[in-house]
C-alpha positions in Angstrom: 32.6 84.2 9.7 30.7 87.5 9.9 27.2 88.0 8.8 28.2 89.9 5.7 30.5 87.1 4.5 27.8 84.6 5.2 25.3 86.6 3.3 27.6 86.8 0.3 28.2 83.1 0.5 24.4 82.4 0.4 24.0 84.8 -2.5 26.8 83.2 -4.5 25.4 79.7 -3.8 21.9 80.8 -4.9 23.4 82.3 -8.1 25.3 79.1 -8.8 22.2 77.0 -8.3 20.1 79.3 -10.5 22.8 79.0 -13.2 22.8 75.2 -13.0 19.0 75.1 -13.1 18.9 77.4 -16.1 21.4 75.2 -18.0 19.2 72.1 -17.1 16.1 73.8 -18.3 17.7 74.8 -21.6 19.0 71.3 -22.1 15.6 69.8 -21.4 14.0 72.3 -23.8 16.5 71.4 -26.5 15.9 67.7 -25.9 12.1 68.2 -26.2 12.6 70.3 -29.4 14.8 67.6 -31.0 12.3 64.9 -30.0 9.4 66.9 -31.5 11.4 67.5 -34.7 12.1 63.8 -35.0 8.5 63.0 -34.5 7.5 65.6 -37.1 10.0 64.2 -39.6 8.8 60.6 -39.0 5.1 61.6 -39.3 5.6 63.6 -42.5 7.7 60.8 -44.1 5.0 58.3 -43.2 2.3 60.5 -44.6 4.2 61.1 -47.8 4.8 57.4 -48.2 1.1 56.7 -47.7 0.2 59.4 -50.3 2.7 58.0 -52.8 1.2 54.5 -52.3 -2.3 55.8 -52.8 -1.3 57.7 -55.9 0.4 54.6 -57.3 -2.8 52.6 -56.6 -4.9 55.2 -58.4 -2.6 55.2 -61.4 -2.6 51.4 -61.4 -6.4 51.3 -61.3 -6.7 53.9 -64.1 -4.1 52.0 -66.3 -5.9 48.7 -65.8 -9.3 50.3 -66.6 -7.9 52.0 -69.7 -6.5 48.6 -71.0 -10.1 47.6 -71.7 -10.1 44.2 -69.9 -12.4 45.5 -67.1 -14.2 48.7 -66.5 -13.1 51.3 -63.9 -15.6 50.3 -61.3 -14.7 46.6 -61.5 -10.9 47.3 -61.3 -11.5 49.7 -58.4 -13.7 47.2 -56.6 -11.0 44.5 -56.9 -8.3 46.9 -55.6 -10.4 47.9 -52.6 -11.2 44.3 -51.9 -7.4 43.4 -52.0 -6.6 46.3 -49.7 -9.4 45.2 -47.3 -8.1 41.6 -47.2 -4.6 42.8 -46.6 -5.7 45.0 -43.7 -7.8 42.1 -42.2 -4.8 39.8 -42.5 -2.6 42.3 -40.7 -5.2 42.8 -37.9 -5.8 39.0 -37.5 -2.1 38.4 -37.3 -2.0 40.6 -34.1 -5.1 39.0 -32.5 -4.3 36.4 -29.8 -7.7 34.5 -30.1 -9.6 34.1 -33.3 -13.3 33.0 -33.3 -15.4 32.3 -36.4 -19.1 32.7 -35.7 -22.2 31.5 -37.5 -24.1 34.8 -37.9 -27.5 33.2 -37.4 -27.0 31.9 -33.9 -26.5 33.6 -30.5 -23.1 33.1 -29.0 -21.8 33.1 -25.4 -18.4 34.9 -25.5 -17.6 34.5 -21.8 -15.2 31.7 -22.8 -13.0 34.3 -24.4 -12.8 36.3 -21.3 -11.9 33.2 -19.2 -9.2 32.0 -21.6 -7.5 35.4 -21.7 -6.7 35.2 -17.9 
């Protein structure tokens, strides 16, 4: 094989490799774009759901307050307390160790560190 033919072979191999890499880069970019679009859709849907639940809660509080059984502040307080307790229940369900402490006494929490090993 002469030098000119070998040079052409290397050039063709380089062009083929560049074409393959370009295709791979485009495929990776498309995958990243689709992943980002999916994340955006999930995030927007979750935010819309949260907003709808909040608006429903506000409407419920206003309706209950307008019924005259309790004033707005009392109804709002009860709703916020219910949300707080629901959130605490969700958090405690995920915690491995639960400890109830007497607030007036000092506590040694090293037992928790030892039991988690």
